[in-house]
mmCIF entry with sequence, helices, sheets and N, C-alpha, C, O atoms, coordinates in Angstrom:
data_MODEL
# 
_entry.id   MODEL 
# 
_entity.id                         1 
_entity.type                       polymer 
_entity.pdbx_number_of_molecules   1 
# 
_entity_poly.entity_id                      1 
_entity_poly.type                           'polypeptide(L)' 
_entity_poly.nstd_linkage                   no 
_entity_poly.nstd_monomer                   no 
_entity_poly.pdbx_seq_one_letter_code       MFKFLKDVSREMKKVSWPKGKELTNYTIIVVTTVVLMSIFFMIIDQLITLGLNLL 
_entity_poly.pdbx_seq_one_letter_code_can   MFKFLKDVSREMKKVSWPKGKELTNYTIIVVTTVVLMSIFFMIIDQLITLGLNLL 
_entity_poly.pdbx_strand_id                 A 
# 
loop_
_entity_poly_seq.entity_id 
_entity_poly_seq.num 
_entity_poly_seq.mon_id 
_entity_poly_seq.hetero 
1 1  MET n 
1 2  PHE n 
1 3  LYS n 
1 4  PHE n 
1 5  LEU n 
1 6  LYS n 
1 7  ASP n 
1 8  VAL n 
1 9  SER n 
1 10 ARG n 
1 11 GLU n 
1 12 MET n 
1 13 LYS n 
1 14 LYS n 
1 15 VAL n 
1 16 SER n 
1 17 TRP n 
1 18 PRO n 
1 19 LYS n 
1 20 GLY n 
1 21 LYS n 
1 22 GLU n 
1 23 LEU n 
1 24 THR n 
1 25 ASN n 
1 26 TYR n 
1 27 THR n 
1 28 ILE n 
1 29 ILE n 
1 30 VAL n 
1 31 VAL n 
1 32 THR n 
1 33 THR n 
1 34 VAL n 
1 35 VAL n 
1 36 LEU n 
1 37 MET n 
1 38 SER n 
1 39 ILE n 
1 40 PHE n 
1 41 PHE n 
1 42 MET n 
1 43 ILE n 
1 44 ILE n 
1 45 ASP n 
1 46 GLN n 
1 47 LEU n 
1 48 ILE n 
1 49 THR n 
1 50 LEU n 
1 51 GLY n 
1 52 LEU n 
1 53 ASN n 
1 54 LEU n 
1 55 LEU n 
# 
_struct_asym.id          A 
_struct_asym.entity_id   1 
# 
loop_
_struct_conf.conf_type_id 
_struct_conf.id 
_struct_conf.pdbx_PDB_helix_id 
_struct_conf.beg_label_comp_id 
_struct_conf.beg_label_asym_id 
_struct_conf.beg_label_seq_id 
_struct_conf.pdbx_beg_PDB_ins_code 
_struct_conf.end_label_comp_id 
_struct_conf.end_label_asym_id 
_struct_conf.end_label_seq_id 
_struct_conf.pdbx_end_PDB_ins_code 
_struct_conf.beg_auth_comp_id 
_struct_conf.beg_auth_asym_id 
_struct_conf.beg_auth_seq_id 
_struct_conf.end_auth_comp_id 
_struct_conf.end_auth_asym_id 
_struct_conf.end_auth_seq_id 
_struct_conf.pdbx_PDB_helix_class 
_struct_conf.details 
_struct_conf.pdbx_PDB_helix_length 
HELX_P HELX_P1 AA1 PHE A 2  ? LYS A 14 ? PHE A 2  LYS A 14 1 ? 13 
HELX_P HELX_P2 AA2 GLY A 20 ? LEU A 54 ? GLY A 20 LEU A 54 1 ? 35 
# 
_struct_conf_type.id          HELX_P 
_struct_conf_type.criteria    ? 
_struct_conf_type.reference   ? 
# 
loop_
_atom_site.group_PDB 
_atom_site.id 
_atom_site.type_symbol 
_atom_site.label_atom_id 
_atom_site.label_alt_id 
_atom_site.label_comp_id 
_atom_site.label_asym_id 
_atom_site.label_entity_id 
_atom_site.label_seq_id 
_atom_site.pdbx_PDB_ins_code 
_atom_site.Cartn_x 
_atom_site.Cartn_y 
_atom_site.Cartn_z 
_atom_site.occupancy 
_atom_site.B_iso_or_equiv 
_atom_site.pdbx_formal_charge 
_atom_site.auth_seq_id 
_atom_site.auth_comp_id 
_atom_site.auth_asym_id 
_atom_site.auth_atom_id 
_atom_site.pdbx_PDB_model_num 
ATOM 1   N N  . MET A 1 1  ? 0.797   -1.206 0.031   1.00 0.00 ? 1  MET A N  1 
ATOM 2   C CA . MET A 1 1  ? 0.029   -0.008 -0.008  1.00 0.00 ? 1  MET A CA 1 
ATOM 3   C C  . MET A 1 1  ? 0.872   1.285  -0.007  1.00 0.00 ? 1  MET A C  1 
ATOM 4   O O  . MET A 1 1  ? 0.553   2.258  -0.690  1.00 0.00 ? 1  MET A O  1 
ATOM 5   N N  . PHE A 1 2  ? 1.982   1.256  0.803   1.00 0.00 ? 2  PHE A N  1 
ATOM 6   C CA . PHE A 1 2  ? 2.846   2.432  0.810   1.00 0.00 ? 2  PHE A CA 1 
ATOM 7   C C  . PHE A 1 2  ? 3.524   2.649  -0.538  1.00 0.00 ? 2  PHE A C  1 
ATOM 8   O O  . PHE A 1 2  ? 3.758   3.789  -0.941  1.00 0.00 ? 2  PHE A O  1 
ATOM 9   N N  . LYS A 1 3  ? 3.839   1.559  -1.236  1.00 0.00 ? 3  LYS A N  1 
ATOM 10  C CA . LYS A 1 3  ? 4.493   1.641  -2.554  1.00 0.00 ? 3  LYS A CA 1 
ATOM 11  C C  . LYS A 1 3  ? 3.484   2.319  -3.514  1.00 0.00 ? 3  LYS A C  1 
ATOM 12  O O  . LYS A 1 3  ? 3.870   3.164  -4.322  1.00 0.00 ? 3  LYS A O  1 
ATOM 13  N N  . PHE A 1 4  ? 2.218   1.951  -3.422  1.00 0.00 ? 4  PHE A N  1 
ATOM 14  C CA . PHE A 1 4  ? 1.183   2.509  -4.229  1.00 0.00 ? 4  PHE A CA 1 
ATOM 15  C C  . PHE A 1 4  ? 1.094   4.015  -4.005  1.00 0.00 ? 4  PHE A C  1 
ATOM 16  O O  . PHE A 1 4  ? 1.128   4.800  -4.953  1.00 0.00 ? 4  PHE A O  1 
ATOM 17  N N  . LEU A 1 5  ? 0.980   4.398  -2.763  1.00 0.00 ? 5  LEU A N  1 
ATOM 18  C CA . LEU A 1 5  ? 0.891   5.818  -2.418  1.00 0.00 ? 5  LEU A CA 1 
ATOM 19  C C  . LEU A 1 5  ? 2.137   6.615  -2.886  1.00 0.00 ? 5  LEU A C  1 
ATOM 20  O O  . LEU A 1 5  ? 2.027   7.753  -3.344  1.00 0.00 ? 5  LEU A O  1 
ATOM 21  N N  . LYS A 1 6  ? 3.268   6.010  -2.761  1.00 0.00 ? 6  LYS A N  1 
ATOM 22  C CA . LYS A 1 6  ? 4.511   6.655  -3.188  1.00 0.00 ? 6  LYS A CA 1 
ATOM 23  C C  . LYS A 1 6  ? 4.441   6.832  -4.752  1.00 0.00 ? 6  LYS A C  1 
ATOM 24  O O  . LYS A 1 6  ? 4.755   7.904  -5.269  1.00 0.00 ? 6  LYS A O  1 
ATOM 25  N N  . ASP A 1 7  ? 4.042   5.805  -5.449  1.00 0.00 ? 7  ASP A N  1 
ATOM 26  C CA . ASP A 1 7  ? 3.885   5.849  -6.920  1.00 0.00 ? 7  ASP A CA 1 
ATOM 27  C C  . ASP A 1 7  ? 2.886   6.950  -7.304  1.00 0.00 ? 7  ASP A C  1 
ATOM 28  O O  . ASP A 1 7  ? 3.126   7.700  -8.249  1.00 0.00 ? 7  ASP A O  1 
ATOM 29  N N  . VAL A 1 8  ? 1.778   7.047  -6.581  1.00 0.00 ? 8  VAL A N  1 
ATOM 30  C CA . VAL A 1 8  ? 0.791   8.042  -6.882  1.00 0.00 ? 8  VAL A CA 1 
ATOM 31  C C  . VAL A 1 8  ? 1.369   9.427  -6.692  1.00 0.00 ? 8  VAL A C  1 
ATOM 32  O O  . VAL A 1 8  ? 1.175   10.306 -7.532  1.00 0.00 ? 8  VAL A O  1 
ATOM 33  N N  . SER A 1 9  ? 2.062   9.624  -5.619  1.00 0.00 ? 9  SER A N  1 
ATOM 34  C CA . SER A 1 9  ? 2.710   10.937 -5.317  1.00 0.00 ? 9  SER A CA 1 
ATOM 35  C C  . SER A 1 9  ? 3.664   11.291 -6.434  1.00 0.00 ? 9  SER A C  1 
ATOM 36  O O  . SER A 1 9  ? 3.669   12.433 -6.895  1.00 0.00 ? 9  SER A O  1 
ATOM 37  N N  . ARG A 1 10 ? 4.449   10.372 -6.872  1.00 0.00 ? 10 ARG A N  1 
ATOM 38  C CA . ARG A 1 10 ? 5.427   10.607 -7.941  1.00 0.00 ? 10 ARG A CA 1 
ATOM 39  C C  . ARG A 1 10 ? 4.716   10.994 -9.242  1.00 0.00 ? 10 ARG A C  1 
ATOM 40  O O  . ARG A 1 10 ? 5.158   11.916 -9.926  1.00 0.00 ? 10 ARG A O  1 
ATOM 41  N N  . GLU A 1 11 ? 3.616   10.303 -9.597  1.00 0.00 ? 11 GLU A N  1 
ATOM 42  C CA . GLU A 1 11 ? 2.884   10.595 -10.813 1.00 0.00 ? 11 GLU A CA 1 
ATOM 43  C C  . GLU A 1 11 ? 2.169   11.946 -10.705 1.00 0.00 ? 11 GLU A C  1 
ATOM 44  O O  . GLU A 1 11 ? 2.073   12.657 -11.705 1.00 0.00 ? 11 GLU A O  1 
ATOM 45  N N  . MET A 1 12 ? 1.683   12.307 -9.570  1.00 0.00 ? 12 MET A N  1 
ATOM 46  C CA . MET A 1 12 ? 0.998   13.616 -9.396  1.00 0.00 ? 12 MET A CA 1 
ATOM 47  C C  . MET A 1 12 ? 1.955   14.783 -9.642  1.00 0.00 ? 12 MET A C  1 
ATOM 48  O O  . MET A 1 12 ? 1.535   15.851 -10.088 1.00 0.00 ? 12 MET A O  1 
ATOM 49  N N  . LYS A 1 13 ? 3.232   14.578 -9.353  1.00 0.00 ? 13 LYS A N  1 
ATOM 50  C CA . LYS A 1 13 ? 4.206   15.626 -9.580  1.00 0.00 ? 13 LYS A CA 1 
ATOM 51  C C  . LYS A 1 13 ? 4.425   15.910 -11.066 1.00 0.00 ? 13 LYS A C  1 
ATOM 52  O O  . LYS A 1 13 ? 4.816   17.002 -11.478 1.00 0.00 ? 13 LYS A O  1 
ATOM 53  N N  . LYS A 1 14 ? 4.138   14.815 -11.879 1.00 0.00 ? 14 LYS A N  1 
ATOM 54  C CA . LYS A 1 14 ? 4.307   14.971 -13.337 1.00 0.00 ? 14 LYS A CA 1 
ATOM 55  C C  . LYS A 1 14 ? 3.171   15.620 -14.041 1.00 0.00 ? 14 LYS A C  1 
ATOM 56  O O  . LYS A 1 14 ? 3.298   15.993 -15.207 1.00 0.00 ? 14 LYS A O  1 
ATOM 57  N N  . VAL A 1 15 ? 2.005   15.776 -13.343 1.00 0.00 ? 15 VAL A N  1 
ATOM 58  C CA . VAL A 1 15 ? 0.792   16.308 -13.956 1.00 0.00 ? 15 VAL A CA 1 
ATOM 59  C C  . VAL A 1 15 ? 0.984   17.814 -14.233 1.00 0.00 ? 15 VAL A C  1 
ATOM 60  O O  . VAL A 1 15 ? 1.534   18.583 -13.445 1.00 0.00 ? 15 VAL A O  1 
ATOM 61  N N  . SER A 1 16 ? 0.489   18.146 -15.399 1.00 0.00 ? 16 SER A N  1 
ATOM 62  C CA . SER A 1 16 ? 0.552   19.599 -15.813 1.00 0.00 ? 16 SER A CA 1 
ATOM 63  C C  . SER A 1 16 ? -0.758  20.237 -15.369 1.00 0.00 ? 16 SER A C  1 
ATOM 64  O O  . SER A 1 16 ? -1.791  20.031 -16.007 1.00 0.00 ? 16 SER A O  1 
ATOM 65  N N  . TRP A 1 17 ? -0.732  21.003 -14.289 1.00 0.00 ? 17 TRP A N  1 
ATOM 66  C CA . TRP A 1 17 ? -1.912  21.579 -13.728 1.00 0.00 ? 17 TRP A CA 1 
ATOM 67  C C  . TRP A 1 17 ? -2.194  22.896 -14.504 1.00 0.00 ? 17 TRP A C  1 
ATOM 68  O O  . TRP A 1 17 ? -1.256  23.588 -14.900 1.00 0.00 ? 17 TRP A O  1 
ATOM 69  N N  . PRO A 1 18 ? -3.485  23.238 -14.718 1.00 0.00 ? 18 PRO A N  1 
ATOM 70  C CA . PRO A 1 18 ? -3.873  24.476 -15.430 1.00 0.00 ? 18 PRO A CA 1 
ATOM 71  C C  . PRO A 1 18 ? -3.505  25.702 -14.618 1.00 0.00 ? 18 PRO A C  1 
ATOM 72  O O  . PRO A 1 18 ? -3.595  25.702 -13.391 1.00 0.00 ? 18 PRO A O  1 
ATOM 73  N N  . LYS A 1 19 ? -3.080  26.774 -15.337 1.00 0.00 ? 19 LYS A N  1 
ATOM 74  C CA . LYS A 1 19 ? -2.808  28.041 -14.692 1.00 0.00 ? 19 LYS A CA 1 
ATOM 75  C C  . LYS A 1 19 ? -4.137  28.720 -14.331 1.00 0.00 ? 19 LYS A C  1 
ATOM 76  O O  . LYS A 1 19 ? -5.211  28.216 -14.661 1.00 0.00 ? 19 LYS A O  1 
ATOM 77  N N  . GLY A 1 20 ? -4.050  29.851 -13.662 1.00 0.00 ? 20 GLY A N  1 
ATOM 78  C CA . GLY A 1 20 ? -5.244  30.572 -13.164 1.00 0.00 ? 20 GLY A CA 1 
ATOM 79  C C  . GLY A 1 20 ? -6.188  30.947 -14.283 1.00 0.00 ? 20 GLY A C  1 
ATOM 80  O O  . GLY A 1 20 ? -7.395  30.734 -14.171 1.00 0.00 ? 20 GLY A O  1 
ATOM 81  N N  . LYS A 1 21 ? -5.647  31.514 -15.388 1.00 0.00 ? 21 LYS A N  1 
ATOM 82  C CA . LYS A 1 21 ? -6.490  32.004 -16.485 1.00 0.00 ? 21 LYS A CA 1 
ATOM 83  C C  . LYS A 1 21 ? -7.162  30.794 -17.200 1.00 0.00 ? 21 LYS A C  1 
ATOM 84  O O  . LYS A 1 21 ? -8.343  30.829 -17.544 1.00 0.00 ? 21 LYS A O  1 
ATOM 85  N N  . GLU A 1 22 ? -6.357  29.735 -17.404 1.00 0.00 ? 22 GLU A N  1 
ATOM 86  C CA . GLU A 1 22 ? -6.926  28.530 -18.011 1.00 0.00 ? 22 GLU A CA 1 
ATOM 87  C C  . GLU A 1 22 ? -8.043  27.940 -17.162 1.00 0.00 ? 22 GLU A C  1 
ATOM 88  O O  . GLU A 1 22 ? -9.084  27.540 -17.683 1.00 0.00 ? 22 GLU A O  1 
ATOM 89  N N  . LEU A 1 23 ? -7.825  27.888 -15.865 1.00 0.00 ? 23 LEU A N  1 
ATOM 90  C CA . LEU A 1 23 ? -8.871  27.370 -14.977 1.00 0.00 ? 23 LEU A CA 1 
ATOM 91  C C  . LEU A 1 23 ? -10.118 28.178 -14.992 1.00 0.00 ? 23 LEU A C  1 
ATOM 92  O O  . LEU A 1 23 ? -11.220 27.630 -14.959 1.00 0.00 ? 23 LEU A O  1 
ATOM 93  N N  . THR A 1 24 ? -9.965  29.526 -15.043 1.00 0.00 ? 24 THR A N  1 
ATOM 94  C CA . THR A 1 24 ? -11.106 30.408 -15.140 1.00 0.00 ? 24 THR A CA 1 
ATOM 95  C C  . THR A 1 24 ? -11.875 30.171 -16.422 1.00 0.00 ? 24 THR A C  1 
ATOM 96  O O  . THR A 1 24 ? -13.104 30.122 -16.399 1.00 0.00 ? 24 THR A O  1 
ATOM 97  N N  . ASN A 1 25 ? -11.190 30.025 -17.527 1.00 0.00 ? 25 ASN A N  1 
ATOM 98  C CA . ASN A 1 25 ? -11.812 29.748 -18.835 1.00 0.00 ? 25 ASN A CA 1 
ATOM 99  C C  . ASN A 1 25 ? -12.526 28.425 -18.824 1.00 0.00 ? 25 ASN A C  1 
ATOM 100 O O  . ASN A 1 25 ? -13.654 28.326 -19.306 1.00 0.00 ? 25 ASN A O  1 
ATOM 101 N N  . TYR A 1 26 ? -11.896 27.411 -18.287 1.00 0.00 ? 26 TYR A N  1 
ATOM 102 C CA . TYR A 1 26 ? -12.562 26.080 -18.218 1.00 0.00 ? 26 TYR A CA 1 
ATOM 103 C C  . TYR A 1 26 ? -13.788 26.111 -17.349 1.00 0.00 ? 26 TYR A C  1 
ATOM 104 O O  . TYR A 1 26 ? -14.796 25.487 -17.680 1.00 0.00 ? 26 TYR A O  1 
ATOM 105 N N  . THR A 1 27 ? -13.728 26.806 -16.273 1.00 0.00 ? 27 THR A N  1 
ATOM 106 C CA . THR A 1 27 ? -14.845 26.916 -15.356 1.00 0.00 ? 27 THR A CA 1 
ATOM 107 C C  . THR A 1 27 ? -16.002 27.625 -16.061 1.00 0.00 ? 27 THR A C  1 
ATOM 108 O O  . THR A 1 27 ? -17.138 27.158 -15.981 1.00 0.00 ? 27 THR A O  1 
ATOM 109 N N  . ILE A 1 28 ? -15.749 28.709 -16.729 1.00 0.00 ? 28 ILE A N  1 
ATOM 110 C CA . ILE A 1 28 ? -16.812 29.426 -17.462 1.00 0.00 ? 28 ILE A CA 1 
ATOM 111 C C  . ILE A 1 28 ? -17.411 28.522 -18.533 1.00 0.00 ? 28 ILE A C  1 
ATOM 112 O O  . ILE A 1 28 ? -18.630 28.541 -18.709 1.00 0.00 ? 28 ILE A O  1 
ATOM 113 N N  . ILE A 1 29 ? -16.629 27.741 -19.249 1.00 0.00 ? 29 ILE A N  1 
ATOM 114 C CA . ILE A 1 29 ? -17.117 26.876 -20.265 1.00 0.00 ? 29 ILE A CA 1 
ATOM 115 C C  . ILE A 1 29 ? -18.041 25.773 -19.635 1.00 0.00 ? 29 ILE A C  1 
ATOM 116 O O  . ILE A 1 29 ? -19.102 25.458 -20.173 1.00 0.00 ? 29 ILE A O  1 
ATOM 117 N N  . VAL A 1 30 ? -17.599 25.209 -18.493 1.00 0.00 ? 30 VAL A N  1 
ATOM 118 C CA . VAL A 1 30 ? -18.412 24.156 -17.850 1.00 0.00 ? 30 VAL A CA 1 
ATOM 119 C C  . VAL A 1 30 ? -19.723 24.764 -17.356 1.00 0.00 ? 30 VAL A C  1 
ATOM 120 O O  . VAL A 1 30 ? -20.783 24.194 -17.612 1.00 0.00 ? 30 VAL A O  1 
ATOM 121 N N  . VAL A 1 31 ? -19.689 25.875 -16.674 1.00 0.00 ? 31 VAL A N  1 
ATOM 122 C CA . VAL A 1 31 ? -20.916 26.475 -16.102 1.00 0.00 ? 31 VAL A CA 1 
ATOM 123 C C  . VAL A 1 31 ? -21.865 26.886 -17.206 1.00 0.00 ? 31 VAL A C  1 
ATOM 124 O O  . VAL A 1 31 ? -23.072 26.674 -17.097 1.00 0.00 ? 31 VAL A O  1 
ATOM 125 N N  . THR A 1 32 ? -21.326 27.484 -18.292 1.00 0.00 ? 32 THR A N  1 
ATOM 126 C CA . THR A 1 32 ? -22.182 27.803 -19.441 1.00 0.00 ? 32 THR A CA 1 
ATOM 127 C C  . THR A 1 32 ? -22.823 26.601 -20.071 1.00 0.00 ? 32 THR A C  1 
ATOM 128 O O  . THR A 1 32 ? -24.003 26.628 -20.421 1.00 0.00 ? 32 THR A O  1 
ATOM 129 N N  . THR A 1 33 ? -22.055 25.542 -20.219 1.00 0.00 ? 33 THR A N  1 
ATOM 130 C CA . THR A 1 33 ? -22.594 24.312 -20.834 1.00 0.00 ? 33 THR A CA 1 
ATOM 131 C C  . THR A 1 33 ? -23.699 23.743 -19.923 1.00 0.00 ? 33 THR A C  1 
ATOM 132 O O  . THR A 1 33 ? -24.744 23.327 -20.422 1.00 0.00 ? 33 THR A O  1 
ATOM 133 N N  . VAL A 1 34 ? -23.493 23.720 -18.661 1.00 0.00 ? 34 VAL A N  1 
ATOM 134 C CA . VAL A 1 34 ? -24.513 23.141 -17.739 1.00 0.00 ? 34 VAL A CA 1 
ATOM 135 C C  . VAL A 1 34 ? -25.780 24.016 -17.787 1.00 0.00 ? 34 VAL A C  1 
ATOM 136 O O  . VAL A 1 34 ? -26.880 23.464 -17.803 1.00 0.00 ? 34 VAL A O  1 
ATOM 137 N N  . VAL A 1 35 ? -25.670 25.360 -17.811 1.00 0.00 ? 35 VAL A N  1 
ATOM 138 C CA . VAL A 1 35 ? -26.810 26.226 -17.881 1.00 0.00 ? 35 VAL A CA 1 
ATOM 139 C C  . VAL A 1 35 ? -27.568 26.014 -19.198 1.00 0.00 ? 35 VAL A C  1 
ATOM 140 O O  . VAL A 1 35 ? -28.796 25.923 -19.197 1.00 0.00 ? 35 VAL A O  1 
ATOM 141 N N  . LEU A 1 36 ? -26.858 25.935 -20.297 1.00 0.00 ? 36 LEU A N  1 
ATOM 142 C CA . LEU A 1 36 ? -27.532 25.777 -21.592 1.00 0.00 ? 36 LEU A CA 1 
ATOM 143 C C  . LEU A 1 36 ? -28.217 24.411 -21.649 1.00 0.00 ? 36 LEU A C  1 
ATOM 144 O O  . LEU A 1 36 ? -29.344 24.319 -22.136 1.00 0.00 ? 36 LEU A O  1 
ATOM 145 N N  . MET A 1 37 ? -27.576 23.363 -21.172 1.00 0.00 ? 37 MET A N  1 
ATOM 146 C CA . MET A 1 37 ? -28.202 22.060 -21.187 1.00 0.00 ? 37 MET A CA 1 
ATOM 147 C C  . MET A 1 37 ? -29.442 22.036 -20.252 1.00 0.00 ? 37 MET A C  1 
ATOM 148 O O  . MET A 1 37 ? -30.441 21.393 -20.573 1.00 0.00 ? 37 MET A O  1 
ATOM 149 N N  . SER A 1 38 ? -29.375 22.693 -19.168 1.00 0.00 ? 38 SER A N  1 
ATOM 150 C CA . SER A 1 38 ? -30.521 22.801 -18.238 1.00 0.00 ? 38 SER A CA 1 
ATOM 151 C C  . SER A 1 38 ? -31.695 23.481 -18.866 1.00 0.00 ? 38 SER A C  1 
ATOM 152 O O  . SER A 1 38 ? -32.828 23.027 -18.706 1.00 0.00 ? 38 SER A O  1 
ATOM 153 N N  . ILE A 1 39 ? -31.453 24.607 -19.611 1.00 0.00 ? 39 ILE A N  1 
ATOM 154 C CA . ILE A 1 39 ? -32.461 25.310 -20.306 1.00 0.00 ? 39 ILE A CA 1 
ATOM 155 C C  . ILE A 1 39 ? -33.058 24.416 -21.403 1.00 0.00 ? 39 ILE A C  1 
ATOM 156 O O  . ILE A 1 39 ? -34.278 24.367 -21.561 1.00 0.00 ? 39 ILE A O  1 
ATOM 157 N N  . PHE A 1 40 ? -32.224 23.722 -22.148 1.00 0.00 ? 40 PHE A N  1 
ATOM 158 C CA . PHE A 1 40 ? -32.663 22.847 -23.193 1.00 0.00 ? 40 PHE A CA 1 
ATOM 159 C C  . PHE A 1 40 ? -33.638 21.786 -22.651 1.00 0.00 ? 40 PHE A C  1 
ATOM 160 O O  . PHE A 1 40 ? -34.725 21.592 -23.195 1.00 0.00 ? 40 PHE A O  1 
ATOM 161 N N  . PHE A 1 41 ? -33.225 21.103 -21.564 1.00 0.00 ? 41 PHE A N  1 
ATOM 162 C CA . PHE A 1 41 ? -34.031 20.068 -20.982 1.00 0.00 ? 41 PHE A CA 1 
ATOM 163 C C  . PHE A 1 41 ? -35.281 20.615 -20.357 1.00 0.00 ? 41 PHE A C  1 
ATOM 164 O O  . PHE A 1 41 ? -36.299 19.924 -20.362 1.00 0.00 ? 41 PHE A O  1 
ATOM 165 N N  . MET A 1 42 ? -35.271 21.790 -19.829 1.00 0.00 ? 42 MET A N  1 
ATOM 166 C CA . MET A 1 42 ? -36.487 22.429 -19.295 1.00 0.00 ? 42 MET A CA 1 
ATOM 167 C C  . MET A 1 42 ? -37.453 22.643 -20.402 1.00 0.00 ? 42 MET A C  1 
ATOM 168 O O  . MET A 1 42 ? -38.643 22.369 -20.248 1.00 0.00 ? 42 MET A O  1 
ATOM 169 N N  . ILE A 1 43 ? -36.976 23.130 -21.528 1.00 0.00 ? 43 ILE A N  1 
ATOM 170 C CA . ILE A 1 43 ? -37.906 23.408 -22.699 1.00 0.00 ? 43 ILE A CA 1 
ATOM 171 C C  . ILE A 1 43 ? -38.512 22.089 -23.180 1.00 0.00 ? 43 ILE A C  1 
ATOM 172 O O  . ILE A 1 43 ? -39.721 21.979 -23.382 1.00 0.00 ? 43 ILE A O  1 
ATOM 173 N N  . ILE A 1 44 ? -37.641 21.093 -23.357 1.00 0.00 ? 44 ILE A N  1 
ATOM 174 C CA . ILE A 1 44 ? -38.126 19.789 -23.757 1.00 0.00 ? 44 ILE A CA 1 
ATOM 175 C C  . ILE A 1 44 ? -39.160 19.222 -22.754 1.00 0.00 ? 44 ILE A C  1 
ATOM 176 O O  . ILE A 1 44 ? -40.178 18.660 -23.156 1.00 0.00 ? 44 ILE A O  1 
ATOM 177 N N  . ASP A 1 45 ? -38.888 19.375 -21.489 1.00 0.00 ? 45 ASP A N  1 
ATOM 178 C CA . ASP A 1 45 ? -39.801 18.872 -20.449 1.00 0.00 ? 45 ASP A CA 1 
ATOM 179 C C  . ASP A 1 45 ? -41.187 19.642 -20.571 1.00 0.00 ? 45 ASP A C  1 
ATOM 180 O O  . ASP A 1 45 ? -42.254 19.033 -20.487 1.00 0.00 ? 45 ASP A O  1 
ATOM 181 N N  . GLN A 1 46 ? -41.116 20.956 -20.765 1.00 0.00 ? 46 GLN A N  1 
ATOM 182 C CA . GLN A 1 46 ? -42.375 21.722 -20.880 1.00 0.00 ? 46 GLN A CA 1 
ATOM 183 C C  . GLN A 1 46 ? -43.142 21.300 -22.160 1.00 0.00 ? 46 GLN A C  1 
ATOM 184 O O  . GLN A 1 46 ? -44.370 21.226 -22.124 1.00 0.00 ? 46 GLN A O  1 
ATOM 185 N N  . LEU A 1 47 ? -42.470 21.030 -23.250 1.00 0.00 ? 47 LEU A N  1 
ATOM 186 C CA . LEU A 1 47 ? -43.081 20.596 -24.497 1.00 0.00 ? 47 LEU A CA 1 
ATOM 187 C C  . LEU A 1 47 ? -43.785 19.218 -24.265 1.00 0.00 ? 47 LEU A C  1 
ATOM 188 O O  . LEU A 1 47 ? -44.931 19.032 -24.674 1.00 0.00 ? 47 LEU A O  1 
ATOM 189 N N  . ILE A 1 48 ? -43.104 18.295 -23.625 1.00 0.00 ? 48 ILE A N  1 
ATOM 190 C CA . ILE A 1 48 ? -43.683 16.997 -23.332 1.00 0.00 ? 48 ILE A CA 1 
ATOM 191 C C  . ILE A 1 48 ? -44.853 17.101 -22.428 1.00 0.00 ? 48 ILE A C  1 
ATOM 192 O O  . ILE A 1 48 ? -45.864 16.433 -22.648 1.00 0.00 ? 48 ILE A O  1 
ATOM 193 N N  . THR A 1 49 ? -44.755 17.951 -21.369 1.00 0.00 ? 49 THR A N  1 
ATOM 194 C CA . THR A 1 49 ? -45.876 18.151 -20.472 1.00 0.00 ? 49 THR A CA 1 
ATOM 195 C C  . THR A 1 49 ? -47.049 18.736 -21.189 1.00 0.00 ? 49 THR A C  1 
ATOM 196 O O  . THR A 1 49 ? -48.175 18.293 -20.963 1.00 0.00 ? 49 THR A O  1 
ATOM 197 N N  . LEU A 1 50 ? -46.844 19.740 -22.069 1.00 0.00 ? 50 LEU A N  1 
ATOM 198 C CA . LEU A 1 50 ? -47.903 20.336 -22.831 1.00 0.00 ? 50 LEU A CA 1 
ATOM 199 C C  . LEU A 1 50 ? -48.586 19.338 -23.756 1.00 0.00 ? 50 LEU A C  1 
ATOM 200 O O  . LEU A 1 50 ? -49.809 19.275 -23.878 1.00 0.00 ? 50 LEU A O  1 
ATOM 201 N N  . GLY A 1 51 ? -47.722 18.568 -24.395 1.00 0.00 ? 51 GLY A N  1 
ATOM 202 C CA . GLY A 1 51 ? -48.267 17.514 -25.290 1.00 0.00 ? 51 GLY A CA 1 
ATOM 203 C C  . GLY A 1 51 ? -49.113 16.483 -24.578 1.00 0.00 ? 51 GLY A C  1 
ATOM 204 O O  . GLY A 1 51 ? -50.153 16.081 -25.100 1.00 0.00 ? 51 GLY A O  1 
ATOM 205 N N  . LEU A 1 52 ? -48.702 16.044 -23.402 1.00 0.00 ? 52 LEU A N  1 
ATOM 206 C CA . LEU A 1 52 ? -49.420 15.083 -22.617 1.00 0.00 ? 52 LEU A CA 1 
ATOM 207 C C  . LEU A 1 52 ? -50.746 15.635 -22.095 1.00 0.00 ? 52 LEU A C  1 
ATOM 208 O O  . LEU A 1 52 ? -51.758 14.936 -22.033 1.00 0.00 ? 52 LEU A O  1 
ATOM 209 N N  . ASN A 1 53 ? -50.699 16.983 -21.704 1.00 0.00 ? 53 ASN A N  1 
ATOM 210 C CA . ASN A 1 53 ? -51.896 17.596 -21.198 1.00 0.00 ? 53 ASN A CA 1 
ATOM 211 C C  . ASN A 1 53 ? -52.970 17.779 -22.306 1.00 0.00 ? 53 ASN A C  1 
ATOM 212 O O  . ASN A 1 53 ? -54.165 17.829 -22.014 1.00 0.00 ? 53 ASN A O  1 
ATOM 213 N N  . LEU A 1 54 ? -52.541 17.875 -23.526 1.00 0.00 ? 54 LEU A N  1 
ATOM 214 C CA . LEU A 1 54 ? -53.476 18.060 -24.604 1.00 0.00 ? 54 LEU A CA 1 
ATOM 215 C C  . LEU A 1 54 ? -54.202 16.760 -24.931 1.00 0.00 ? 54 LEU A C  1 
ATOM 216 O O  . LEU A 1 54 ? -55.279 16.782 -25.528 1.00 0.00 ? 54 LEU A O  1 
ATOM 217 N N  . LEU A 1 55 ? -53.618 15.632 -24.542 1.00 0.00 ? 55 LEU A N  1 
ATOM 218 C CA . LEU A 1 55 ? -54.266 14.320 -24.857 1.00 0.00 ? 55 LEU A CA 1 
ATOM 219 C C  . LEU A 1 55 ? -55.430 14.111 -23.955 1.00 0.00 ? 55 LEU A C  1 
ATOM 220 O O  . LEU A 1 55 ? -56.107 13.087 -24.047 1.00 0.00 ? 55 LEU A O  1 
# 
């Protein structure tokens, strides 16, 4: 188990972590995507509800 944790620690040092500006851009992209997908599914849900109520 200690060898595993040592290997994990060694590999984590090799990781290229994003800089502040990159992280901000990625965060904005993720939040925007989540908001747009939420709006899309809300509209689809409303259309399905309307269609079922008309039956």
